[in-house]
C-alpha positions in Angstrom: -51.9 2.5 22.6 -50.0 5.8 22.5 -51.1 8.4 24.9 -51.8 11.9 23.7 -49.3 14.4 25.2 -50.7 16.8 27.8 -50.9 20.5 27.4 -48.0 20.9 29.9 -45.9 18.4 27.9 -46.6 20.2 24.7 -45.6 23.6 26.3 -42.4 22.1 27.6 -41.5 20.8 24.1 -42.3 24.2 22.6 -40.1 26.0 25.1 -37.3 23.6 24.5 -37.7 24.0 20.7 -37.5 27.8 21.2 -34.3 27.4 23.2 -32.8 25.2 20.5 -33.8 27.6 17.8 -32.2 30.5 19.7 -29.0 28.5 20.2 -28.8 27.6 16.5 -29.4 31.3 15.6 -26.6 32.4 17.9 -24.2 30.0 16.4 -25.3 30.7 12.8 -25.0 34.4 13.4 -21.5 34.0 14.7 -20.5 31.7 11.9 -21.8 34.2 9.4 -19.2 36.7 10.4 -16.4 34.5 11.7 -13.0 35.7 10.5 -9.3 35.3 11.3 -7.5 38.2 13.1 -6.0 39.3 9.7 -9.4 39.2 8.0 -8.2 37.1 5.0 -9.8 33.8 6.0 -12.4 32.4 8.3 -9.9 30.2 10.1 -9.5 30.8 13.8 -6.4 28.8 14.8 -3.7 26.3 13.8 -6.1 23.6 15.0 -8.9 24.2 12.6 -6.5 25.3 9.8 -5.1 21.8 9.9 -8.6 20.4 9.2 -9.5 23.0 6.7 -6.4 22.3 4.7 -7.4 18.6 4.6 -10.9 19.4 3.4 -9.5 21.6 0.7 -7.0 18.9 -0.4 -9.6 16.1 -0.4 -12.3 18.2 -2.2 -10.0 19.7 -4.8 -7.2 17.1 -5.4 -8.7 13.9 -3.8 -5.6 13.6 -1.7 -4.7 14.0 2.0 -1.5 15.9 1.1 -1.6 19.5 2.2 1.7 20.8 0.8 0.1 23.1 -1.7 -1.9 24.9 1.0 1.1 25.3 3.3 2.8 27.4 0.6 -0.1 29.8 -0.1 0.8 33.3 0.9 -1.2 36.5 1.4 -1.3 39.3 -1.2 1.9 40.8 0.3 3.7 37.5 0.1 4.7 37.7 3.7 2.3 35.5 5.6 0.9 32.0 5.0 -2.8 32.1 6.1 -3.2 28.3 5.8 0.0 27.5 7.8 -0.6 25.2 10.8 1.6 23.7 13.5 -0.8 20.7 13.7 0.8 18.9 10.8 3.2 16.0 10.3 5.6 15.2 7.4 6.4 11.8 6.0 7.0 10.1 2.7 3.8 9.4 0.8 3.0 6.3 -1.3 4.4 8.2 -4.3 7.8 8.2 -2.7 7.7 12.0 -2.1 7.9 13.8 1.2 4.5 15.5 1.9 2.8 17.5 4.7 -0.4 16.1 6.3 -2.7 17.1 9.0 -1.9 15.5 12.4 -5.6 14.9 13.0 -7.1 11.4 12.5 -8.5 11.5 9.0 -11.9 9.9 9.5 -13.7 13.1 10.7 -12.0 15.3 8.1 -13.0 12.8 5.4 -16.7 12.9 6.4 -16.6 16.7 6.5 -14.9 16.8 3.1 -18.0 15.1 1.7 -20.1 18.1 2.8 -17.6 20.4 1.2 -17.6 18.4 -2.1 -21.4 18.8 -2.3 -21.3 22.5 -1.5 -18.5 23.0 -4.0 -20.5 21.3 -6.7 -23.6 23.4 -6.0 -22.0 26.8 -5.5 -19.1 26.5 -7.8 -16.7 28.0 -5.2 -13.7 26.4 -3.6 -12.1 26.9 -0.1 -8.8 27.8 -1.8 -10.3 30.6 -3.8 -12.9 31.7 -1.2 -11.4 31.0 2.2 -13.8 33.4 3.9 -17.3 32.9 2.5 -16.9 29.3 1.4 -15.5 28.4 4.8 -18.4 30.0 6.6 -20.9 28.1 4.4 -19.3 24.7 4.9 -18.8 25.4 8.6 -22.6 26.1 8.9 -23.5 23.1 6.9 -21.4 20.9 9.2 -21.8 22.3 12.7 -25.4 23.4 12.8 -26.8 20.0 12.0 -24.4 18.4 14.6 -25.4 21.0 17.2 -29.1 20.3 16.5 -28.6 16.6 16.9 -26.8 17.1 20.2 -29.5 19.4 21.6 -32.4 17.1 20.5 -30.7 14.1 22.0 -30.1 15.9 25.2 -33.6 17.2 25.4 -35.0 13.7 24.9 -33.1 12.7 28.0 -33.8 15.8 30.1 -37.6 15.8 29.7 -37.8 12.2 31.1 -35.1 12.7 33.7 -36.6 15.5 35.8 -40.0 15.9 37.5 -39.8 19.7 38.1 -40.4 21.8 35.0 -38.1 24.6 36.2 -35.2 22.1 36.6 -35.9 20.8 33.0 -35.6 24.3 31.5 -32.5 25.1 33.5 -30.8 21.9 32.3 -31.8 22.6 28.7 -30.6 26.2 28.9 -27.3 24.9 30.4 -26.9 22.4 27.5 -27.6 25.1 25.0 -25.9 28.2 26.4 -23.9 27.2 29.4 -21.1 24.8 28.3 -18.0 25.5 26.3 -19.5 23.4 23.4 -21.2 26.7 22.4 -18.0 28.5 21.4 -16.6 25.3 20.0 -19.5 25.3 17.6 -18.0 28.1 15.6 -14.9 26.3 14.6 -14.1 23.1 12.7 -13.2 20.6 15.4 -13.8 17.2 17.0 -15.3 18.2 20.3 -18.8 19.0 19.1 -19.2 15.8 17.0 -17.9 13.8 20.0 -20.4 15.3 22.4 -23.2 14.8 19.8 -22.3 11.1 19.4 -22.2 10.6 23.1 -25.6 12.3 23.5 -27.0 9.9 20.9 -25.7 6.8 22.6 -27.0 8.1 26.0 -30.4 8.8 24.6 -30.6 5.4 22.9 -29.4 3.6 26.0 -31.9 5.3 28.3 -34.8 4.9 25.8 -34.1 1.1 25.8 -34.5 0.9 29.6 -36.8 -1.9 30.5 -37.6 -2.7 26.9 -36.7 -5.6 24.6 -36.4 -5.0 20.9 -39.1 -6.7 18.9 -36.8 -6.9 15.9 -33.7 -9.0 16.3 -31.5 -6.7 14.2 -32.2 -4.1 16.8 -31.6 -0.7 15.0 -31.4 1.1 18.3 -28.4 -1.0 19.4 -26.8 -0.4 16.0 -27.0 3.3 16.5 -25.6 2.9 20.0 -22.6 1.0 18.8 -22.1 3.4 15.9 -22.2 6.5 18.2 -20.0 4.9 20.9 -17.3 4.0 18.4 -17.5 7.3 16.6 -16.8 9.1 19.9 -13.5 7.2 20.0 -12.7 8.3 16.5 -13.1 11.9 17.7 -11.7 11.5 21.3 -9.4 8.5 21.8 -9.8 8.4 25.6 -13.5 7.7 25.0 -12.4 4.1 24.4 -12.9 3.7 28.2 -16.5 4.8 28.0 -17.0 2.6 24.9 -16.1 -0.4 27.0 -18.7 0.7 29.6 -21.3 1.2 26.8 -20.6 -2.2 25.4 -21.1 -3.8 28.8 -24.3 -1.9 29.5 -25.8 -2.7 26.1 -24.9 -6.3 26.5 -26.6 -6.4 29.9 -29.7 -4.8 28.5 -30.1 -7.4 25.7 -27.5 -9.8 24.5 -29.0 -10.6 21.1 -29.3 -6.9 20.1 -25.8 -6.4 21.4 -24.3 -8.9 19.0 -26.5 -8.1 15.9 -26.7 -4.4 16.5 -24.1 -2.8 18.8 -21.1 -4.9 17.5 -21.8 -4.3 13.7 -22.3 -0.5 14.4 -19.0 -0.3 16.2 -17.2 -2.4 13.6 -18.4 -0.1 10.8 -16.7 2.9 12.5 -13.6 0.8 13.2 -13.2 -0.1 9.5 -13.8 3.5 8.5 -11.3 4.8 11.1 -8.5 2.5 10.2 -9.3 2.5 6.5 -9.1 6.3 6.1 -5.9 6.3 8.2 -4.4 3.8 5.9 -5.6 5.7 2.8 -4.0 8.8 4.1 -0.8 7.6 5.7 -0.3 3.9 4.8 -0.4 3.2 8.6 -3.1 2.1 11.0 -1.7 4.3 13.7 -3.1 7.9 13.8 -0.5 10.5 12.6 -0.1 12.3 15.9 1.1 9.0 17.5 4.2 8.8 15.2 6.7 10.3 17.7 9.4 7.6 18.0 11.8 5.7 15.7 10.1 3.0 13.6 11.0 -0.7 13.3 14.5 -1.9 12.5 14.9 -2.5 8.8 18.6 -3.4 8.8 21.6 -3.8 11.1 25.2 -3.0 10.2 28.6 -3.0 11.8 30.6 0.2 11.6 34.1 1.0 12.8 34.4 4.6 13.9 32.3 7.6 13.0 29.2 6.9 10.8 29.8 10.1 8.9 33.0 8.6 7.4 32.7 8.2 3.6 33.3 4.5 3.8 30.7 4.1 6.6 28.2 6.1 4.7 28.7 3.9 1.6 27.9 0.8 3.7 24.8 2.5 5.1 23.6 3.3 1.6 24.2 -0.2 0.4 22.2 -1.7 3.2 19.3 0.8 2.7 19.1 0.0 -1.0 19.3 -3.8 -0.2 16.5 -3.4 2.4 13.9 -2.6 -0.3 12.7 0.5 1.7 14.0 3.1 -0.7 11.7 4.1 -3.5 13.3 3.8 -7.0 13.1 7.5 -7.7 15.0 8.2 -4.5 17.8 5.6 -5.0 19.9 7.8 -7.3 22.6 10.0 -5.7 24.4 9.8 -2.4 22.8 9.6 1.1 23.3 12.3 3.6 23.7 11.9 7.3 23.2 14.5 10.1 23.5 14.4 13.8 20.5 14.9 16.2 20.2 16.1 19.7 20.2 12.5 20.9 23.6 10.9 21.4 24.4 8.0 19.1 21.4 8.8 16.9 21.7 10.1 13.3 19.3 11.0 10.5 20.0 9.4 7.1 18.4 11.1 4.2 18.2 10.5 0.4 19.8 13.1 -1.8 16.4 14.5 -2.9 15.2 14.7 0.7 12.2 12.6 0.0 13.0 9.8 2.4 14.5 9.7 5.8 15.7 6.9 8.1 17.0 6.9 11.7 20.4 5.3 12.5 20.9 4.4 16.2 23.8 2.8 17.9 23.0 -0.6 19.5 23.3 -0.9 23.3 26.5 -2.5 24.7 28.0 -5.0 24.4 27.3 -4.6 20.6 29.4 -1.4 20.6 30.0 -1.4 16.8 26.5 -2.5 15.9 24.1 0.1 14.4 20.4 -0.3 13.6 18.6 1.4 10.7 15.0 2.3 11.6 12.1 3.2 9.3 11.4 6.9 9.8 8.6 7.4 12.3 9.4 10.8 13.8 6.7 12.6 11.8 6.8 15.8 13.9 10.6 16.2 13.2 11.1 18.3 10.1 12.7 21.7 9.3 10.7 24.5 10.9 8.6 22.2 13.0 7.1 24.0 16.0 7.2 20.8 18.1 11.0 20.7 17.8 11.6 24.2 19.2 11.4 25.5 22.8 7.8 25.9 23.9 6.2 29.1 25.2 3.3 29.8 27.6 1.0 26.8 28.4 2.7 24.7 25.7 5.7 24.3 28.0 3.5 22.2 30.2 2.8 22.4 34.0 5.6 20.7 35.9 3.5 20.1 39.1 0.7 17.6 38.6 -1.2 18.8 41.7 -1.1 22.4 40.4 -2.2 21.0 37.0 -5.1 19.1 38.6 -6.2 22.2 40.5 -6.2 24.5 37.5 -8.0 21.9 35.4 -10.9 21.7 37.9 -11.1 24.9 40.0 -8.4 27.2 38.5 -7.9 29.2 35.4 -8.9 26.3 33.0 -11.2 24.7 35.6 -14.1 22.5 34.6 -16.1 23.8 37.6 -14.7 27.4 37.7 -15.6 28.0 34.1 -18.8 26.0 34.1 -20.3 26.3 37.6 -23.4 24.3 36.7 -21.1 21.2 36.9 -21.0 21.7 40.7 -24.4 20.0 40.7 -23.0 17.0 38.8 -21.3 15.1 41.8 -24.4 15.5 44.0 -26.7 14.5 41.2 -24.6 11.4 40.4 -24.7 10.5 44.1 -28.5 10.7 44.0 -28.5 8.6 40.8 -26.3 6.0 42.5 -28.9 5.6 45.3 -31.6 4.9 42.7 -31.2 1.2 42.5 -34.7 0.4 41.2 -33.9 1.3 37.6 -30.7 -0.7 37.1 -29.8 0.7 33.7 -29.6 4.2 35.2 -27.6 2.8 38.2 -25.0 1.2 35.8 -24.8 4.4 33.7 -24.1 6.4 36.9 -21.2 4.0 37.8 -19.9 4.2 34.3 -20.0 8.1 34.2 -18.2 8.4 37.5 -15.6 5.8 36.7 -14.9 7.2 33.2 -14.7 10.8 34.4 -12.3 10.1 37.2 -10.1 7.7 35.1 -10.0 10.1 32.1 -9.1 13.0 34.3 -6.4 11.0 36.0 -5.1 10.0 32.6 -4.7 13.6 31.5 -3.0 14.6 34.8 -0.6 11.6 34.5 0.6 12.6 31.0 4.2 13.7 30.5 5.2 17.3 30.8 4.8 18.0 27.1 1.1 17.1 27.2 0.2 18.8 30.5 -0.9 22.0 28.7 -4.6 22.2 29.3 -5.3 21.6 25.6 -3.1 24.5 24.5 -4.4 27.9 23.8 -8.2 27.2 24.1 -11.1 28.5 26.1 -11.3 25.5 28.5 -9.9 22.1 29.4 -11.3 21.0 26.1 -10.3 17.3 26.2 -13.3 16.5 28.4 -16.0 18.4 26.6 -17.4 15.1 25.2 -18.6 14.3 28.7 -21.0 17.2 28.6 -24.2 15.2 27.8 -23.3 12.6 30.4 -22.8 15.3 33.1 -26.0 17.1 32.2 -27.8 13.8 32.7 -25.9 13.3 36.0 -26.9 16.7 37.4 -30.7 16.3 36.7 -31.6 14.8 40.2 -29.7 17.6 41.9 -31.5 20.2 39.8 -34.8 18.5 40.6 -34.0 18.7 44.3 -33.0 22.3 44.3 -36.0 23.4 42.1 -38.4 22.4 44.8 -37.5 25.4 46.9 -37.2 29.2 46.3 -33.6 29.4 47.4 -32.8 26.4 45.3 -34.2 28.0 42.2 -32.1 31.1 42.9 -29.0 28.9 43.2 -29.8 27.1 40.0 -30.3 30.4 38.2 -27.0 31.8 39.5 -25.0 28.7 38.4 -26.6 28.8 35.0 -25.9 32.5 34.6 -22.3 32.1 35.6 -21.9 29.3 33.2 -23.4 31.2 30.3 -21.1 34.1 31.1 -18.0 32.0 30.7 -19.3 30.5 27.4 -20.0 33.8 25.9 -16.6 35.3 26.8 -15.2 32.7 24.3 -17.7 33.4 21.5 -15.3 35.6 19.5 -13.0 32.4 19.2 -12.7 29.3 21.3 -9.0 29.4 20.5 -8.0 31.8 23.2 -7.2 31.5 26.9 -10.2 31.3 29.3 -11.3 34.6 30.8 -10.0 33.6 34.3 -6.6 32.8 32.8 -6.5 36.2 31.1 -7.5 38.1 34.2 -5.0 36.3 36.4 -2.4 37.0 33.8 -3.4 40.7 33.8 -2.9 40.7 37.6 0.6 39.3 37.1 0.0 36.2 39.1 1.0 33.7 36.3 4.5 32.5 35.8 4.5 30.3 32.7 
């Protein structure tokens, strides 16, 4: 028999609903006027332009090729408003060299479905209306995702705290106090990843102590779907997926196999399927940064640029079957690279490229021809030029770790409410009566520490705090897990007057940081900008 909710419970739900409505109104209002600095599009950065170009290509040409949009110029013919550095270039299945977004295509494909429907109803295209159509599509995508995120988080908060004040502070933090708020006004992967994580968390905690009466276990299916979809948005979430799988298996083995596994498999098929449809590769485009497999080996005497050597190279390439028929006419060209004993071989029409590398001694005259896999290497590529600012990377890993936690891009300095999270997780760890929560605590702590260590351990080129963005954005998908983790600490503090004041101060400081980034999440954090103003930064 289902119990009727008390008046207090109804009031809490109504207050939470009001907070959610205000959050959606804030984001909707910002989306309604979002605009580029030049005022000719509603794109905010190279990051979201990369996705918008893919949506336009899929919705208008049913292709992932974005060449056409890279060539669009403004009215003066001087600037290219769709231009993005987040792109790769490789030969398509038609044998022609094309530009593509460097983002994994699954999320963009799903978003393009929304665009296709909106285009059919409104009769406008992103290409013709890059301001108003962009705002409409952005609202249709992000507002429902944000709503799902907030509803899932509230379902966890209201059962995770005893004190009503703590519940409302946690809900306000989820709504206004994290960097997911400014990320909601741009087309990206961080909000969908956080929403998917929130769904899995809510499903998992709701199953606590229960056994599904139906063997197909729809709740486990949604858990697997959400856990796998988070990986599609944030690859390091693979670690948390392993933990989710183990925890769902521990809860109920049958529902794990008939629910969680099929849900995960569905996302995996969609992820690799869209990647293959876009690039004829199972590997995401951003991972193509080294020479591909060897397709032929040849013996050359002397310089590979000699006419006789180039003729041999051309013969072997044609014999390998790798050259498209329309690219086989005309001579091959060869150019040196910045790497010793490595050359680029290109067809006469520039539609196909191959890498030529000298074999290691003792095969001094042996050369290997590789399939082209350096997709970021193309004329004018930003990634092949000297970097500036944060894109140069932080040489000192300890400095990088400090600024990513307590410094100018700090998780804690920008969102002080997270200071409660370590203490809250400690309290969770001591709660060994409810084993599902105990295991989730261990998983959150392990995943947080390992993922952070992963980012700190990355090579210099990747130690850039996420580029020009309002925070250390790569860990934003942890937000719902950290909110759940801080609930016991919030409950403990809310029992005293000084504790309530402290909770309020942490919330206000977090909201302050979030709203400094509302004009655009693709700007440096306010701490970074202030420290730069003081002249303390040397990047």
